[in-house]
C-alpha positions in Angstrom: -1.9 2.6 19.9 -2.5 4.6 16.7 -5.4 3.6 14.6 -4.1 4.7 11.1 -0.6 5.6 10.0 -0.2 7.2 6.6 3.2 6.6 5.0 4.2 9.0 2.2 6.4 7.4 -0.4 8.7 9.2 -2.8 8.9 9.0 -6.6 8.1 11.2 -9.6 4.5 12.2 -10.2 1.6 12.4 -7.8 -0.7 9.7 -6.5 -4.4 9.5 -7.4 -7.0 11.1 -5.1 -7.2 9.4 -1.7 -9.2 10.5 1.3 -6.7 10.9 4.1 -7.9 9.4 7.4 -8.7 12.0 10.0 -6.2 12.1 12.9 -3.8 9.7 11.2 -0.1 9.9 12.1 2.0 10.8 9.0 5.4 9.3 8.3 7.3 10.4 5.2 9.8 8.1 3.5 12.6 10.5 2.4 11.3 12.3 -0.7 7.7 11.4 0.3 7.9 14.5 2.4 7.5 16.5 -0.7 3.9 15.1 -1.1 2.9 16.5 2.3 2.3 20.1 1.1 0.3 19.0 -1.9 -1.9 16.8 0.3 -2.2 19.4 3.0 -0.5 17.1 5.6 1.9 17.8 8.4 4.7 15.2 8.6 5.1 13.8 12.1 8.2 11.8 11.3 10.7 11.8 8.4 12.6 8.5 7.8 15.4 7.8 5.3 18.8 8.8 4.1 17.4 12.2 3.2 18.9 12.3 -0.3 15.6 13.1 -2.0 14.1 15.8 0.3 14.8 19.5 -0.1 16.5 21.5 2.6 13.4 23.7 2.8 11.1 20.8 3.5 13.6 19.2 5.9 13.8 22.4 7.9 10.1 22.3 8.5 10.1 18.8 10.1 11.0 18.5 13.7 11.2 14.7 14.1 13.8 13.1 11.7 15.1 9.5 11.8 18.2 9.7 9.5 19.8 6.6 8.1 23.1 6.1 6.2 23.0 6.1 2.4 24.4 2.6 2.3 21.7 0.7 4.1 20.1 -2.7 3.9 16.5 -1.6 3.4 14.7 1.0 1.3 13.5 4.3 2.7 9.9 3.0 2.3 10.6 -0.2 4.2 12.3 1.8 7.0 9.3 4.1 7.2 6.9 1.1 7.3 8.9 -0.4 10.2 8.7 2.9 12.0 4.9 2.9 11.4 4.7 -0.6 12.8 6.3 0.5 16.1 3.2 2.7 16.7 1.0 -0.5 16.7 -1.6 0.8 14.2 -4.7 -1.0 13.0 -4.0 0.1 9.4 -1.1 1.5 7.3 -1.9 3.5 4.2 0.9 4.1 1.8 0.5 7.0 -0.6 3.0 7.7 -3.4 3.9 7.5 -7.0 3.7 4.6 -9.5 6.4 6.2 -11.7 10.2 6.1 -11.6 12.4 3.0 -11.6 10.7 -0.4 -12.1 12.9 -2.1 -9.6 12.0 0.4 -6.9 8.2 0.0 -7.6 8.4 -3.8 -7.6 10.4 -3.8 -4.4 7.9 -1.5 -2.7 4.9 -3.7 -3.7 6.6 -6.8 -2.4 7.5 -5.1 0.9 3.8 -4.2 1.5 3.0 -7.9 1.6 5.9 -8.9 3.8 5.3 -11.1 6.9 6.4 -8.3 9.1 3.1 -6.5 8.5 0.8 -9.6 8.9 -0.8 -8.1 12.0 -1.9 -4.8 10.4 -4.2 -3.9 7.4 -2.1 -2.6 4.6 -3.4 -0.5 1.6 -1.6 1.7 -0.9 -2.4 4.4 -3.4 0.4 4.4 -6.0 -0.3 6.8 -8.8 -3.8 6.0 -10.1 -3.8 2.5 -8.8 -5.0 1.1 -5.4 -3.4 -1.9 -3.8 -4.8 -4.0 -1.0 -3.0 -6.7 0.9 -5.3 -9.5 1.7 -4.8 -12.1 4.5 -7.9 -14.0 5.6 -10.7 -12.0 4.3 -11.4 -8.4 3.2 -14.3 -6.5 1.6 -13.5 -3.9 -1.1 -15.9 -1.2 -2.3 -15.8 -0.4 -6.0 -17.8 0.4 -9.1 -19.5 -2.2 -11.3 -17.2 -2.8 -14.3 -14.1 -1.8 -12.4 -11.0 -3.9 -13.0 -9.3 -5.8 -10.2 -6.4 -8.3 -10.4 -5.4 -10.8 -7.7 -1.8 -11.9 -7.3 -0.3 -14.4 -4.9 2.9 -13.1 -3.4 5.5 -14.8 -1.2 4.1 -18.3 -1.9 0.8 -19.9 -3.1 -2.5 -18.5 -2.0 -4.8 -21.4 -1.2 -8.5 -21.7 -0.8 -9.2 -18.4 -2.6 -12.9 -17.4 -2.6 -14.5 -14.3 -4.2 -18.0 -12.9 -4.1 -19.1 -9.9 -6.1 -16.6 -10.4 -8.9 -17.6 -11.4 -12.5 -15.1 -14.3 -12.6 -15.7 -16.1 -9.4 -13.1 -18.1 -7.6 -14.3 -20.9 -5.4 -11.6 -22.4 -3.1 -8.9 -22.2 -5.8 -5.1 -21.9 -5.5 -3.3 -19.0 -7.1 0.4 -19.5 -7.6 3.1 -16.8 -7.7 4.0 -15.9 -11.2 0.6 -17.0 -12.6 -1.8 -14.6 -14.4 -4.9 -16.7 -13.3 -6.2 -13.8 -11.2 -5.5 -11.0 -13.8 -8.3 -8.6 -15.0 -11.2 -9.7 -12.9 -14.2 -7.3 -12.7 -16.4 -5.9 -10.0 -19.9 -7.2 -10.7 -21.4 -4.9 -8.1 -20.4 -2.2 -5.7 -18.9 -4.5 -3.2 -16.5 -7.5 -3.5 -15.5 -10.0 -0.8 -12.2 -11.8 -1.2 -11.0 -14.5 1.2 -8.3 -17.2 1.4 -7.5 -20.0 3.7 -3.7 -19.6 3.5 -1.2 -17.2 2.0 -1.2 -13.6 0.9 -3.0 -11.9 -2.0 -2.3 -8.6 -3.5 -5.4 -7.0 -5.0 -4.5 -4.4 -7.6 -7.1 -1.9 -8.9 -5.6 0.1 -11.8 -8.0 3.0 -11.3 -9.3 2.4 -7.8 -9.2 4.1 -4.4 -7.2 2.8 -1.6 -9.8 4.1 0.9 -12.6 2.2 -0.8 -12.8 -0.7 1.7 -15.7 -2.0 3.7 
């Protein structure tokens, strides 16, 4: 079993600063391999159709899982599935928040998919941090830092927050609602829990490694 797998996602621009877990296995989703050099990481596995990675970078990676260009899943989803095969405790996705809106939206929804219900999932996409919440999680932040909570793939029921300015006490957040938008850290730690469903916590200027 691997404790943490870092998945490098492609896209224009660079992610915000994120502290890479020591000893993590690194999987690159196609063009995400280009981030490895900038982050000082060695890619353990490259996954994708390889249409966004340079020949130079490709030549330096020994383990490659190549897929056809016409496929039924994105390079990121394929890389996440490869990460899941390692049975990690946590998957940390690092990539860009730029590029095509449909790609970004698809990536965010994939992070909260049922396939990854058994693993902690976080992401640093550009300057923003994302945390998938099932059950309960504690997030570390700064007083005054913005955080938004969105229900994905169905209603999030029994939502409870502690350490946020606008407290939720057993409420239901529906997909497509802005009810959880623009909450604020009241202290350096926030606890978010729910009885049923999935929440995506988005911190526009947060760190994906800032978890308790």
